[in-house]
C-alpha positions in Angstrom: 108.4 -134.4 13.8 106.0 -137.0 15.4 103.2 -138.4 13.2 99.9 -138.4 14.8 97.5 -141.2 14.5 95.2 -139.4 12.1 98.0 -138.7 9.8 99.2 -142.3 9.8 95.8 -143.5 8.9 95.8 -140.9 6.2 99.0 -141.9 4.9 98.1 -145.5 5.0 94.7 -144.8 3.1 96.9 -143.0 0.2 99.3 -146.0 0.3 96.4 -148.3 -0.1 95.0 -146.2 -2.8 98.0 -146.0 -4.9 98.4 -149.8 -4.8 95.0 -150.6 -5.9 95.3 -148.1 -8.6 98.8 -149.7 -9.7 96.9 -153.2 -9.6 93.8 -151.9 -11.5 95.9 -150.7 -14.3 98.2 -153.6 -14.3 95.3 -156.0 -14.7 93.5 -153.9 -17.2 96.7 -153.5 -19.3 96.7 -149.8 -18.9 93.4 -149.3 -20.7 93.1 -145.5 -19.6 96.3 -144.8 -21.7 94.9 -146.1 -25.1 92.9 -144.0 -27.2 88.9 -144.7 -26.7 88.5 -146.2 -30.3 86.0 -145.0 -32.8 82.4 -144.5 -33.1 80.0 -146.4 -35.2 76.0 -146.3 -35.5 73.5 -149.1 -36.2 69.7 -149.2 -36.1 67.2 -152.0 -34.8 63.7 -152.2 -34.9 63.7 -154.1 -31.3 66.6 -154.2 -28.7 64.7 -155.7 -25.9 67.8 -156.8 -23.2 70.2 -154.4 -24.3 71.0 -151.1 -22.4 74.0 -148.7 -22.2 77.5 -150.2 -21.3 76.4 -153.6 -22.9 79.3 -155.5 -24.3 80.2 -155.8 -28.1 81.8 -159.0 -29.2 83.4 -159.9 -32.3 84.2 -163.7 -32.7 83.5 -163.7 -28.9 86.3 -161.3 -28.0 85.3 -158.1 -26.3 85.5 -155.2 -29.0 83.8 -152.4 -27.2 80.7 -151.4 -25.6 77.3 -149.6 -26.4 77.8 -145.9 -25.4 74.4 -144.5 -26.0 71.1 -145.7 -27.0 68.4 -143.2 -28.6 65.0 -143.3 -30.4 64.9 -142.1 -34.1 61.9 -142.5 -36.4 60.5 -145.4 -34.3 63.7 -147.3 -34.4 66.6 -147.8 -31.7 69.7 -145.8 -32.6 72.7 -147.5 -31.0 75.8 -145.5 -30.6 78.9 -148.1 -30.7 82.3 -147.4 -28.9 84.5 -150.0 -31.1 88.1 -150.4 -29.9 90.9 -148.9 -32.1 92.5 -152.2 -32.9 89.2 -153.7 -34.4 88.7 -153.3 -38.1 85.1 -153.4 -39.4 84.4 -153.6 -43.2 81.6 -152.1 -45.3 79.8 -155.6 -45.3 80.0 -155.9 -41.5 76.9 -157.6 -39.7 75.3 -156.8 -36.3 72.7 -158.8 -34.6 71.5 -159.3 -30.8 72.6 -162.5 -29.2 72.9 -163.8 -25.5 75.2 -165.6 -23.6 75.3 -167.1 -19.9 72.8 -169.3 -17.9 70.2 -166.5 -17.6 70.5 -165.0 -21.2 72.6 -161.8 -20.8 72.2 -159.8 -24.1 75.2 -158.4 -26.0 75.7 -157.1 -29.5 77.4 -159.5 -32.0 79.1 -158.2 -35.0 81.0 -159.9 -37.8 83.9 -158.0 -39.4 83.1 -158.8 -42.9 85.6 -158.6 -45.7 84.5 -156.2 -48.3 86.6 -153.0 -48.5 86.5 -150.3 -47.5 86.9 -150.4 -43.7 84.2 -148.4 -41.7 85.4 -144.9 -40.4 84.4 -142.9 -37.2 81.0 -141.8 -37.5 79.7 -144.1 -40.2 76.7 -146.8 -39.9 76.6 -150.7 -40.0 73.6 -151.1 -42.7 73.9 -155.0 -42.5 71.6 -155.9 -39.6 70.0 -159.1 -38.5 66.9 -157.9 -36.7 65.1 -160.0 -34.0 61.7 -161.5 -34.7 58.8 -159.6 -33.0 56.6 -161.8 -30.4 53.7 -159.8 -31.4 54.0 -160.4 -35.0 54.3 -164.0 -34.2 51.0 -164.1 -32.1 49.2 -162.0 -34.5 49.7 -164.5 -37.3 48.7 -167.3 -35.0 45.5 -165.4 -34.2 44.8 -164.7 -37.9 45.2 -168.6 -38.5 42.7 -169.4 -36.0 40.1 -166.9 -37.4 40.7 -168.6 -40.9 40.1 -171.9 -39.4 36.9 -170.7 -38.0 35.6 -169.4 -41.3 36.6 -172.7 -43.0 34.6 -174.6 -40.4 31.4 -172.6 -41.2 31.8 -173.5 -45.0 32.5 -177.0 -44.4 29.1 -177.3 -41.9 27.0 -176.8 -44.9 28.6 -179.8 -46.7 29.4 -182.4 -44.0 27.1 -184.7 -42.2 26.4 -184.2 -38.5 28.8 -186.9 -37.3 31.6 -185.6 -39.4 31.0 -181.9 -38.4 31.3 -183.3 -34.6 34.6 -184.7 -35.5 35.7 -181.6 -37.3 34.8 -179.4 -34.1 36.5 -181.7 -32.0 39.6 -181.2 -34.1 39.1 -177.4 -34.0 38.7 -177.5 -30.3 42.2 -179.3 -29.9 43.8 -176.6 -32.2 42.4 -173.9 -30.0 43.7 -175.6 -27.0 47.2 -176.1 -28.7 47.0 -172.2 -29.9 46.1 -171.2 -26.0 49.2 -173.5 -24.7 51.6 -172.2 -27.4 50.4 -168.5 -26.4 51.2 -169.4 -22.7 54.4 -170.9 -23.5 55.5 -167.8 -25.6 54.4 -165.4 -22.8 56.5 -167.2 -20.2 59.6 -168.1 -22.4 59.5 -164.7 -24.4 63.3 -164.2 -24.1 64.2 -167.9 -24.7 62.1 -167.7 -28.1 63.7 -164.6 -29.1 67.1 -166.1 -28.6 66.0 -169.2 -30.6 64.8 -167.1 -33.4 67.8 -165.0 -33.5 70.1 -168.2 -33.6 67.7 -169.6 -36.5 68.4 -166.1 -38.3 72.1 -166.4 -37.7 72.2 -170.0 -38.8 70.3 -169.1 -42.2 72.9 -166.3 -42.7 75.9 -168.6 -41.9 74.6 -171.0 -44.5 73.9 -168.6 -47.1 77.5 -167.2 -46.7 78.9 -170.6 -46.8 77.0 -171.4 -49.9 78.4 -168.3 -51.7 81.8 -169.1 -50.7 81.7 -172.9 -51.7 79.7 -172.2 -54.9 82.5 -174.1 -56.9 82.4 -177.2 -54.5 78.7 -177.4 -54.6 78.8 -177.6 -58.4 81.2 -180.3 -58.2 79.5 -182.1 -55.9 76.1 -182.0 -58.0 78.2 -183.3 -60.9 79.3 -186.3 -58.6 75.7 -186.9 -57.8 75.1 -187.2 -61.5 77.7 -189.7 -62.0 76.5 -191.8 -59.0 72.8 -191.8 -60.4 74.1 -193.3 -63.7 76.0 -195.9 -61.8 73.0 -196.5 -59.5 71.0 -197.3 -62.7 73.5 -199.8 -64.0 73.8 -201.6 -60.6 69.9 -201.6 -60.1 69.0 -205.2 -61.1 71.6 -206.7 -58.8 70.6 -204.3 -56.2 67.1 -205.0 -56.1 67.9 -208.7 -56.1 69.9 -208.3 -53.0 67.2 -206.3 -51.3 64.6 -209.1 -52.1 67.0 -211.5 -50.4 67.3 -209.3 -47.5 63.6 -208.7 -47.2 62.8 -212.5 -47.0 65.3 -213.0 -44.1 64.0 -209.8 -42.5 60.6 -211.7 -42.6 61.8 -214.9 -41.1 63.3 -213.0 -38.4 60.2 -211.1 -37.5 58.3 -214.5 -37.6 60.7 -216.0 -35.2 60.7 -213.1 -32.9 56.9 -212.5 -32.7 56.3 -214.2 -29.3 59.1 -211.8 -27.8 57.5 -208.8 -29.5 54.1 -209.7 -28.1 55.5 -210.1 -24.5 57.2 -206.5 -24.7 53.8 -205.0 -26.0 52.0 -206.7 -22.9 54.6 -205.5 -20.5 54.4 -201.9 -22.1 50.5 -201.9 -21.7 50.9 -202.9 -18.1 53.3 -199.9 -17.3 51.0 -197.6 -19.1 48.1 -198.9 -17.2 49.7 -198.4 -13.8 50.8 -194.8 -14.7 47.4 -193.9 -15.5 46.2 -195.6 -12.0 48.9 -193.3 -10.5 51.2 -196.0 -9.4 54.8 -195.4 -8.7 56.4 -191.7 -8.5 55.9 -190.9 -12.2 52.5 -192.2 -12.2 51.9 -189.8 -9.2 53.2 -187.1 -10.8 50.9 -187.5 -13.9 47.9 -188.1 -12.0 48.2 -186.0 -8.7 47.3 -182.4 -9.5 48.7 -181.1 -6.0 51.9 -182.6 -6.9 52.2 -181.1 -10.3 51.4 -177.8 -8.8 53.8 -178.0 -6.0 56.7 -178.8 -8.6 55.7 -176.1 -10.9 55.6 -173.7 -7.9 59.1 -174.9 -7.0 60.5 -174.4 -10.5 58.8 -170.9 -10.7 60.4 -169.8 -7.3 63.9 -171.2 -8.3 63.6 -169.0 -11.7 62.6 -166.1 -9.4 65.7 -166.7 -7.3 68.0 -166.9 -10.0 66.5 -163.6 -11.2 67.1 -161.9 -8.0 70.8 -163.0 -8.0 71.5 -161.8 -11.4 70.0 -158.2 -10.4 72.2 -158.2 -7.2 75.0 -156.0 -7.1 78.0 -155.1 -4.8 80.6 -152.2 -4.8 83.4 -151.5 -2.8 84.8 -148.1 -2.2 88.1 -146.8 -1.0 88.3 -143.1 -0.4 90.8 -140.7 1.1 90.1 -137.0 1.9 92.2 -134.0 3.0 90.5 -131.7 5.4 92.1 -128.2 5.3 90.8 -127.2 8.8 91.1 -130.9 10.2 93.9 -132.4 12.0 94.9 -134.6 9.2 93.2 -137.0 6.6 90.2 -138.9 6.6 89.8 -142.4 5.2 86.7 -144.4 4.2 86.2 -148.1 3.3 82.5 -148.6 2.1 80.8 -151.6 0.9 77.3 -150.9 -1.2 74.8 -153.7 -1.4 72.1 -153.0 -4.0 69.4 -155.4 -4.6 67.4 -153.3 -7.0 68.4 -150.3 -8.8 66.3 -148.0 -6.6 67.3 -149.5 -3.3 70.8 -150.2 -1.9 72.5 -150.3 1.6 75.9 -148.6 2.5 78.2 -150.1 5.2 81.7 -149.1 6.2 84.3 -147.9 8.5 85.7 -144.3 8.7 88.8 -142.7 10.1 87.5 -139.4 11.8 90.5 -136.9 12.5 88.0 -134.6 14.8 87.8 -135.3 18.4 84.7 -135.9 20.3 83.6 -134.5 23.6 81.8 -136.8 26.1 80.2 -135.4 29.5 81.1 -137.4 32.6 79.3 -136.8 35.7 81.0 -137.5 39.2 79.9 -137.3 42.8 81.6 -135.1 45.3 81.3 -136.5 48.8 82.6 -133.3 50.3 79.7 -131.1 48.8 77.3 -134.0 48.3 76.8 -132.6 44.7 77.2 -134.1 41.4 79.8 -132.7 39.1 80.1 -132.6 35.5 83.4 -132.5 33.8 84.4 -133.0 30.1 86.9 -135.4 28.5 88.0 -135.5 24.8 87.9 -138.7 23.3 89.7 -139.4 19.9 87.7 -142.1 17.9 90.1 -143.4 15.3 87.6 -145.9 13.8 84.0 -145.0 13.5 81.2 -146.8 11.7 78.8 -146.1 9.0 75.5 -147.8 7.9 72.7 -146.3 6.0 69.8 -147.2 4.1 69.3 -145.5 0.5 66.2 -145.1 -1.8 66.6 -143.7 -5.4 64.0 -141.7 -7.4 65.0 -141.5 -10.8 68.3 -139.2 -10.4 67.7 -138.3 -6.8 68.5 -140.6 -3.8 67.8 -140.0 0.0 69.9 -141.6 2.7 69.2 -142.3 6.5 70.9 -144.4 9.1 74.4 -144.1 11.2 77.2 -141.7 10.0 80.4 -141.7 12.3 78.6 -143.4 15.2 75.8 -141.1 15.2 72.4 -140.6 13.6 72.7 -138.9 10.1 70.9 -138.2 6.9 71.8 -137.4 3.4 70.8 -136.7 -0.4 72.6 -137.3 -3.8 71.8 -135.9 -7.1 73.3 -137.8 -10.0 74.3 -136.2 -13.5 76.0 -137.6 -16.6 74.8 -141.1 -16.4 76.1 -141.3 -12.8 79.7 -140.0 -13.6 78.9 -136.8 -11.4 77.2 -136.7 -8.0 76.4 -134.0 -6.0 76.0 -134.7 -2.2 75.0 -133.4 1.1 75.2 -135.1 4.5 74.4 -134.2 8.0 75.2 -135.9 11.2 76.1 -135.2 14.8 72.9 -133.2 15.8 74.0 -133.4 19.3 76.9 -131.7 18.6 79.5 -133.9 20.4 82.5 -133.0 18.3 85.2 -130.5 19.8 84.5 -127.0 19.5 81.0 -127.6 17.9 77.9 -126.0 18.4 75.7 -127.4 15.7 75.6 -130.5 13.9 78.3 -131.6 11.1 77.4 -130.6 7.8 79.1 -131.8 4.4 78.6 -130.5 0.9 80.5 -131.8 -2.1 80.9 -133.4 -5.2 82.4 -136.7 -6.8 83.3 -137.3 -10.4 84.5 -140.3 -12.1 87.7 -139.6 -14.3 87.9 -143.2 -15.4 85.8 -146.5 -14.7 87.1 -147.0 -11.4 88.7 -143.7 -10.1 87.0 -140.6 -9.1 87.9 -137.3 -7.5 86.1 -135.6 -4.8 85.9 -131.7 -3.4 83.6 -129.7 -1.3 83.2 -127.8 2.0 83.3 -129.6 5.3 81.6 -128.4 8.7 80.4 -125.0 7.5 78.1 -124.7 10.4 81.1 -124.7 13.0 83.6 -121.9 12.3 86.4 -123.8 14.0 86.4 -126.6 11.6 85.1 -125.0 8.5 86.8 -125.4 5.3 87.1 -126.9 2.0 88.4 -130.4 1.5 89.6 -132.5 -1.6 89.9 -136.3 -2.0 90.2 -139.3 -4.4 88.9 -142.9 -4.2 88.5 -146.1 -6.2 85.4 -148.0 -6.5 85.0 -151.8 -7.7 82.2 -153.9 -8.8 81.5 -157.4 -7.6 82.1 -158.5 -11.4 85.6 -156.6 -11.3 86.6 -158.4 -8.3 85.7 -161.8 -9.7 87.8 -160.9 -12.7 90.4 -159.5 -10.5 90.8 -162.5 -8.1 90.4 -165.1 -11.1 93.6 -163.8 -12.6 95.6 -162.7 -9.7 97.2 -165.9 -8.6 98.2 -166.4 -12.2 100.0 -162.9 -12.6 101.5 -163.2 -9.0 
């Protein structure tokens, strides 16, 4: 039996899918064979920065992920999927932390040590909550109002000159409050992270003090002994201090000219900075230069934010067409700068032949004759722009070298997708009288593996029939991990 080109392409696509599946399971440690772990719950007043699928780390090690987030009685209820090999005790502690240059948030858990261990469906009650920025700003505003009332009372007692000086001080406090307000708004995430770290430090110090209570008691006793010894040795120590003070006084007297020279040099440098001399002086006095520098820093911050939001997905998919002449293979790259906008490019092996009309001139009849020729396109291209509105997405662009449109409807947190595509509106495919239409769906069985099923070409009876397929999807983060460890594995 002679294998056609389309069949060869289909077999090659299935081999590639099998190898990629084996590599995925190998790198991931056959995670799909393991049990999914157990469920725990935890409540927070504020989870800004966390979302579904965020990581759960125990001592910096991946211990699960956040499976679901709901709102209950004004608090955020987190459903945690904990790995089965991670044991958490009744005094386990949960807090929100961040990692990386841009502050990616994750849920940090301390296992605790007080029996019994937490089981499926129980709740972590020991929670370190983040400090709200609104509460902080409200306290600062209340402080400013209190200061204003105090000034009104003092105004009745102080002299005009004293009142003027006090008003100047209050104006400075107001300016400082405004600067703090601006800094808090611009660096909201950084301040939250700092406050979380302070809370964690306080908790660590408290735990350390409880665990080392005996050592602290011994330390206090040693300090008492040292104090008694110090009283006995005080006379000789005071005498030594007086001698040392006299020596320091003489040294200062001898170094006075040098110190005065340093002070004069410092004054000259300060005057030069005020006059705008030198690079640092220009930066301090030139408002335009300061604005440009501030604008550059802000632009760099926006650039890093855009890079952090950018996502890249790679799809390897193979379909078996029941009424086609073989299998269909696809390799697609999805570039997603924003969650509601993305671009799809790729190559497709189309097993259906196309018919191109060729015009020829007949010299005997002096007429133009039209002939038809079947053209088999082994590799065709796809390029589409997609825009998503909530759980519905619309696509437009090039499909199999022709104009095409499509629509997708997502369910179950994007694990299930129902799609409809239409292309080849000029009916160039063989035995086709209408456009090529395909209706089907995809369902992710695991994180990277999905199955597809649907009906292909229902408008053209010659090719109309069901299809089935399977595919692999990798995100750019998965590829970074894969490429980072592959040389060591191989």
